[in-house]
C-alpha positions in Angstrom: -31.8 14.9 11.1 -30.3 17.9 9.2 -28.2 20.2 11.4 -30.1 23.5 11.5 -29.6 24.7 15.0 -28.8 28.4 15.0 -27.3 28.6 18.5 -23.6 29.1 19.1 -23.0 25.9 21.1 -24.4 23.7 18.3 -22.1 25.3 15.8 -19.2 25.0 18.1 -20.0 21.2 18.4 -20.1 20.9 14.6 -16.6 22.4 14.2 -15.0 20.5 17.2 -11.5 21.4 18.1 -9.6 23.5 15.5 -5.9 23.1 15.4 -4.7 26.4 16.7 -1.1 25.7 15.8 -2.0 25.4 12.2 -2.0 28.7 10.3 -4.7 27.6 7.8 -7.7 28.0 10.1 -9.9 29.1 7.3 -9.0 25.9 5.4 -10.1 23.9 8.4 -13.4 25.8 8.5 -14.0 25.1 4.8 -13.2 21.4 5.3 -15.8 21.1 8.1 -18.5 22.9 6.1 -17.9 20.9 3.0 -18.0 17.6 4.9 -21.2 18.7 6.6 -22.8 19.7 3.3 -21.7 16.6 1.4 -22.9 14.4 4.2 -26.3 16.1 4.5 -25.6 17.2 8.1 -26.2 20.7 6.7 -29.2 20.5 4.3 -30.0 22.7 1.4 -31.3 26.1 2.5 -29.7 25.9 6.0 -28.8 29.4 7.1 -25.3 29.8 8.4 -24.3 32.1 11.2 -23.1 35.5 10.3 -19.4 35.8 9.9 -19.2 37.8 13.0 -21.2 35.3 15.1 -19.2 32.3 13.9 -15.9 34.1 14.5 -17.0 34.8 18.0 -18.1 31.2 18.6 -14.9 29.8 17.2 -12.6 32.5 18.7 -11.0 33.3 15.3 -10.6 36.5 13.4 -13.7 37.5 11.4 -11.8 37.7 8.2 -10.9 34.0 8.6 -14.6 33.2 8.4 -15.3 35.7 5.6 -12.5 34.2 3.5 -13.9 30.6 4.2 -17.5 31.7 3.2 -16.3 33.5 0.1 -14.3 30.5 -1.1 -17.3 28.1 -0.6 -19.6 30.5 -2.4 -17.2 30.5 -5.4 -17.1 26.7 -5.2 -20.9 26.5 -5.2 -21.4 25.1 -1.8 -22.9 28.3 -0.3 -25.0 31.1 -1.7 -25.2 34.7 -0.4 -28.6 36.3 -0.4 -28.5 40.1 0.0 -29.8 41.3 3.4 -30.7 37.7 4.3 -27.4 36.0 4.9 -25.4 33.0 3.7 -27.2 29.7 3.0 -26.3 26.2 1.9 -26.7 26.0 -1.9 -28.7 23.5 -3.9 -27.3 20.0 -3.6 -28.5 19.0 -7.1 -26.0 16.7 -8.8 -24.4 15.7 -5.5 -24.9 12.2 -4.4 -26.1 11.5 -0.9 -24.1 9.6 1.8 -23.1 6.2 0.5 -25.0 3.3 2.1 -22.9 0.8 4.0 -22.3 -2.2 1.8 -23.6 -5.5 3.1 -20.9 -8.1 3.7 -21.4 -10.9 1.1 -22.6 -14.2 2.6 -20.4 -17.2 1.7 -18.4 -15.5 -1.0 -15.4 -17.5 0.1 -12.9 -14.6 -0.4 -10.0 -16.3 1.4 -10.1 -19.2 -1.0 -9.8 -16.7 -3.9 -6.6 -15.0 -2.8 -3.5 -16.0 -4.7 -1.4 -14.3 -2.0 -2.0 -13.8 1.7 0.2 -10.8 2.6 -1.7 -10.2 5.8 -0.4 -13.4 7.3 3.2 -12.2 7.1 5.0 -10.9 10.1 5.5 -7.1 9.8 7.0 -4.3 11.8 4.1 -2.7 13.6 4.0 0.9 14.8 0.9 2.6 16.3 -0.6 5.1 13.8 -1.0 7.6 16.7 2.7 7.3 17.7 3.1 11.1 17.9 0.7 11.1 20.9 3.2 9.0 22.9 5.7 11.0 24.9 8.6 8.5 24.4 8.6 7.2 20.8 11.8 5.2 20.4 10.9 4.4 16.8 13.2 4.1 13.8 12.0 5.4 10.4 9.8 8.1 11.8 10.6 11.8 12.1 10.6 14.6 14.7 7.9 17.1 13.6 9.9 19.9 15.2 12.8 19.2 12.9 10.8 19.5 9.7 11.9 22.5 7.6 8.5 23.9 7.1 9.4 27.3 5.6 11.9 25.8 3.3 9.5 23.1 2.1 6.8 25.7 1.6 9.1 27.8 -0.5 9.9 24.8 -2.7 6.2 23.8 -3.0 5.3 27.4 -3.9 8.0 27.5 -6.6 6.8 24.1 -8.0 3.3 25.6 -8.2 4.1 28.4 -10.6 2.3 28.3 -13.9 5.5 27.5 -15.8 6.4 24.6 -13.4 2.8 23.2 -13.4 2.9 23.2 -17.2 6.1 21.1 -17.0 5.0 18.5 -14.5 1.3 18.3 -14.8 1.2 16.0 -17.8 1.4 12.2 -17.7 5.1 11.4 -17.7 4.2 7.7 -18.6 7.4 6.0 -17.4 9.6 9.0 -17.1 10.7 11.1 -14.1 11.0 14.8 -13.4 14.2 15.7 -15.2 15.1 18.3 -12.6 14.9 15.8 -9.7 17.0 13.3 -11.7 19.6 16.0 -12.3 19.7 17.0 -8.6 20.0 13.4 -7.6 22.9 12.8 -9.9 24.6 16.1 -9.3 24.2 16.6 -5.5 22.8 13.6 -3.7 24.7 10.6 -5.1 28.2 12.3 -5.2 28.0 12.8 -1.4 28.0 9.0 -1.2 30.8 8.6 -3.8 28.4 7.4 -6.5 28.3 8.8 -10.0 25.4 7.8 -12.3 25.3 8.5 -16.0 22.1 9.5 -17.8 19.7 6.6 -17.8 21.2 4.9 -14.8 18.8 6.2 -12.1 15.0 6.2 -11.5 12.7 7.8 -8.9 10.4 5.5 -6.9 7.7 5.9 -4.2 10.2 5.5 -1.4 13.0 3.0 -1.1 10.4 0.3 -0.4 9.0 0.4 -3.9 12.6 0.4 -5.3 13.3 -2.8 -3.4 10.0 -4.4 -4.6 10.5 -3.5 -8.2 14.1 -4.9 -8.2 13.0 -8.1 -6.5 10.1 -8.5 -8.9 12.4 -8.0 -11.8 15.1 -10.4 -10.7 13.4 -13.1 -8.6 11.2 -15.8 -10.1 9.8 -19.1 -8.9 12.6 -21.1 -7.2 15.2 -18.3 -7.4 17.5 -18.6 -4.4 18.2 -15.3 -2.8 20.7 -14.5 0.0 18.8 -12.4 2.7 20.3 -11.2 6.0 19.1 -12.9 9.1 18.2 -11.0 11.2 17.3 -8.5 8.5 14.7 -6.2 7.1 11.5 -8.4 7.1 10.0 -6.9 4.0 13.1 -8.0 2.0 12.3 -11.5 3.0 8.6 -11.1 2.2 9.3 -9.7 -1.2 11.4 -12.7 -2.2 8.8 -15.1 -0.8 5.9 -13.4 -2.6 7.8 -13.5 -5.9 8.2 -17.3 -5.4 11.9 -17.1 -4.6 13.7 -19.2 -1.9 15.2 -17.3 1.0 18.7 -18.3 1.9 19.5 -16.9 5.4 22.7 -14.9 5.5 24.0 -14.8 9.0 25.0 -11.5 10.7 27.6 -10.9 13.3 29.6 -7.9 14.6 31.2 -7.4 11.2 28.0 -7.5 9.3 26.6 -10.1 6.8 28.6 -13.3 6.5 28.8 -15.0 3.1 29.1 -18.7 3.5 29.1 -22.0 1.5 25.3 -22.5 1.8 24.9 -19.4 -0.4 26.8 -20.9 -3.3 23.7 -21.2 -5.5 22.5 -17.6 -4.9 22.8 -15.2 -7.8 21.2 -12.4 -5.9 21.9 -11.0 -2.4 20.0 -8.2 -0.6 22.3 -6.4 1.9 22.3 -3.4 4.2 26.0 -2.8 4.5 26.0 0.8 5.6 24.2 -0.1 8.9 22.9 -3.6 9.0 19.1 -3.7 9.6 18.5 -4.0 12.5 21.8 -4.6 14.3 23.5 -1.4 13.0 26.7 -3.4 12.2 28.8 -1.8 9.4 30.0 -4.3 6.9 33.8 -4.7 7.4 36.3 -4.2 4.6 37.2 -7.9 4.7 33.5 -8.9 4.4 33.2 -6.5 1.5 36.0 -8.2 -0.4 34.6 -11.6 0.3 31.2 -10.7 -0.9 32.5 -9.0 -4.1 34.7 -12.1 -4.8 31.7 -14.4 -4.3 29.5 -12.3 -6.5 32.1 -12.5 -9.3 32.6 -16.3 -8.8 28.9 -17.0 -8.8 27.9 -14.4 -11.3 25.7 -12.9 -8.6 24.1 -9.4 -8.3 24.0 -7.4 -5.0 21.1 -5.2 -4.1 22.4 -2.6 -1.7 19.7 -1.0 0.5 21.4 2.1 1.9 18.3 3.0 3.9 19.8 5.5 6.3 22.3 7.3 4.1 22.8 11.0 4.9 21.2 10.7 8.4 24.3 11.8 10.3 28.0 10.9 10.5 30.2 10.0 13.4 33.8 9.7 12.4 34.7 8.2 9.0 31.8 6.5 7.4 32.3 3.3 5.3 31.5 4.0 1.6 28.6 2.2 0.0 29.3 -0.9 -2.0 28.1 0.9 -5.1 31.0 3.3 -4.9 33.4 0.3 -4.9 31.5 -1.5 -7.7 34.1 -2.1 -10.4 32.1 -4.9 -12.0 28.7 -3.1 -12.2 27.2 -5.9 -10.0 25.5 -3.6 -7.4 22.0 -2.2 -7.7 21.8 0.7 -5.2 18.6 1.7 -3.5 18.2 4.9 -1.4 15.7 7.3 0.0 15.3 11.1 -0.4 12.5 11.4 2.2 13.7 9.3 5.2 15.9 12.2 6.4 13.2 14.7 5.7 9.8 13.2 6.3 8.9 9.5 5.5 5.5 10.5 4.3 6.9 12.2 1.2 7.6 8.7 -0.2 10.5 9.6 -2.6 13.2 7.1 -3.2 15.5 6.0 -6.0 17.4 3.2 -7.6 20.7 3.4 -9.3 21.7 0.5 -11.7 23.1 -0.1 -15.2 21.0 1.4 -17.9 19.5 -2.0 -19.2 18.2 -2.6 -15.6 16.7 0.8 -15.3 15.0 0.5 -18.7 13.2 -2.7 -17.5 12.4 -1.2 -14.1 10.7 1.8 -15.8 8.4 -0.5 -17.8 7.6 -2.5 -14.7 6.9 0.6 -12.7 4.7 1.9 -15.5 2.6 -1.2 -15.3 2.1 -0.7 -11.6 1.5 3.1 -11.3 3.2 4.8 -14.3 5.4 7.2 -12.2 5.6 8.8 -8.8 3.6 12.1 -8.4 5.5 14.6 -10.5 4.5 17.6 -8.3 6.3 16.0 -5.3 9.3 15.3 -7.5 9.5 18.9 -8.7 9.1 20.2 -5.1 11.9 17.9 -3.9 14.1 19.0 -6.9 13.7 22.6 -5.9 14.3 21.8 -2.2 17.6 20.3 -3.1 18.5 22.9 -5.8 17.8 25.8 -3.4 20.2 24.4 -0.9 17.6 23.4 1.6 18.4 19.7 1.6 22.0 20.1 2.5 21.1 22.7 5.2 18.5 20.3 6.6 21.0 17.4 6.7 23.4 19.6 8.6 20.8 20.6 11.3 19.6 17.0 11.5 23.1 15.7 12.0 23.6 18.1 15.0 20.3 16.9 16.6 20.9 13.2 16.0 24.5 13.5 17.4 23.1 15.0 20.6 20.5 12.2 20.9 23.1 9.6 20.1 25.4 10.8 22.9 22.4 10.9 25.3 21.2 7.4 24.5 24.7 5.9 24.6 25.3 7.4 28.1 22.0 6.5 29.5 21.6 2.9 28.3 24.1 1.4 30.7 22.5 3.2 33.7 18.9 2.5 32.8 19.2 -1.0 31.4 22.0 -2.7 33.3 22.4 -6.4 32.3 21.3 -5.6 28.7 23.8 -5.6 25.8 23.5 -2.6 23.5 24.9 -2.1 20.1 25.0 1.1 18.0 27.6 1.5 15.4 28.8 5.0 14.5 26.3 7.0 12.5 23.4 4.7 13.3 20.1 6.3 14.3 19.0 3.3 16.4 20.4 1.0 19.0 20.0 -2.8 19.0 19.3 -4.2 22.5 19.6 -7.8 23.7 18.2 -8.8 27.0 19.4 -11.4 29.5 18.4 -15.1 29.3 14.6 -15.5 29.7 13.8 -11.9 28.7 10.8 -11.4 26.5 11.0 -8.2 24.5 7.5 -8.3 23.1 6.1 -8.5 26.7 8.2 -5.4 27.5 6.9 -3.6 24.5 3.3 -4.1 25.5 4.0 -3.0 29.1 6.1 0.0 27.9 3.3 1.2 25.6 1.1 1.6 28.7 3.8 3.7 30.2 4.0 6.0 27.1 7.1 4.4 25.7 7.3 2.8 22.2 10.0 0.3 21.3 10.2 -2.2 18.5 10.4 -5.9 19.4 13.2 -7.7 17.6 11.6 -11.1 16.8 10.1 -9.8 13.5 13.5 -9.3 12.0 14.4 -13.0 12.3 13.3 -15.8 10.0 12.7 -17.8 13.2 11.1 -15.3 15.6 12.3 -17.4 18.6 15.8 -16.3 17.9 14.9 -12.6 18.4 12.8 -13.0 21.5 15.3 -11.2 23.7 16.0 -8.3 21.3 14.4 -5.0 20.5 15.3 -1.8 18.6 15.5 1.7 20.0 15.3 4.4 17.3 15.8 8.0 18.2 15.0 10.0 15.1 11.5 10.7 16.4 12.1 11.5 20.1 13.5 14.7 21.5 16.8 14.6 23.3 15.3 15.9 26.5 12.9 12.9 26.7 15.4 10.1 26.0 16.6 9.5 29.5 13.2 9.6 31.1 11.9 7.1 28.5 14.8 4.8 29.2 14.3 5.1 33.0 10.7 4.0 32.5 11.9 1.0 30.5 14.4 0.2 33.3 11.6 0.4 35.9 9.6 -2.2 33.9 12.4 -4.8 33.8 13.9 -4.2 37.3 
């Protein structure tokens, strides 16, 4: 039945709980009303409460409701009738609620799939992770650290008429030139990398960069060296492209190149901090890998996924900065240190590689949203990115010190590894320990950890391991979260 009840409690029920911490209350009111009108909960001709009454019911300023009503009148959702009130406007031309489609009977969909990505083992994180008090997750962010005002300034500047005219068109396979310039002038030099014009491309996160590079270089039967344990999606990308995964063993010095990789002409590495063990690739291993790449005419894909998070002591340079033979394709992220949801990454490679990647990206999605690119360019150019990294480094250093000190006390009998500058710790339990069982029990205690079996080609090898990230948990909650873990295994 249409919602026409004029009493206050009914309207309060319609609006539910407004987010009082959000400054845009009137935008929330508009969203609720639009959804109710489009979904026919509020039918044509329904009289809305006066602005004063609704303001009293929702406990907001009257002007908030007035602005919301005025905007919806301008958009044609409401109509104001003099001395009568505000009413839902005619719904002519608007479709009703979509009927639920009936599931086809016997369509045989699974037999039609050329790929079954859903059967792969993935890193799983609860969508509502922010509701957990102790989220030891890597790759997420602490909302209290997001530079809201600085980002708003950048978005506002990107929304000027002149800026909109520059980025609103279809760039086809190009990128925002301002973001490319900021990447080449400010971001990459911090890592000792200099890219000439035509040697860099923006992607929708480092994930897309890895996918595009893999799709470009891996074909049916292509042998590819992939770290084991390692980033599971790197393994998946090779397999989905028809390639053959050659496990590259990992120890305290990072990835180990060995004779079984002699037929590989491509290697995917995380040398800065090995994923997930955090091991930094040693200078000796670097020399060995470069020598093997020259001897086998191989290419190295360097996933520098946590660059710029924070530094502890002298940080090892990326392979790309030592790449005299132009054999390294460098993949990085602009959003991981800021907010993963921004989905802005990049790839640096020789110009012929970038030219092919641009065409491949165009076939997929043309280019990443150019408004986001321009906002990020301004965020960097206005000095906000460097300032944010400085504040982030202070916070992560405090959390690193807390977790390093608390782990031996809270998890005695467990081996913990965290190389300098890593925003996570790699934990190995004693014989017989099952990390996935602990993760399930810990979730019930409000603690989120990442079981380590997903990082291994053979999940049995990672049964005793789990990862503790600390980019998304406040420093004052780390010790209590670890104590709860300790209580579950004691």
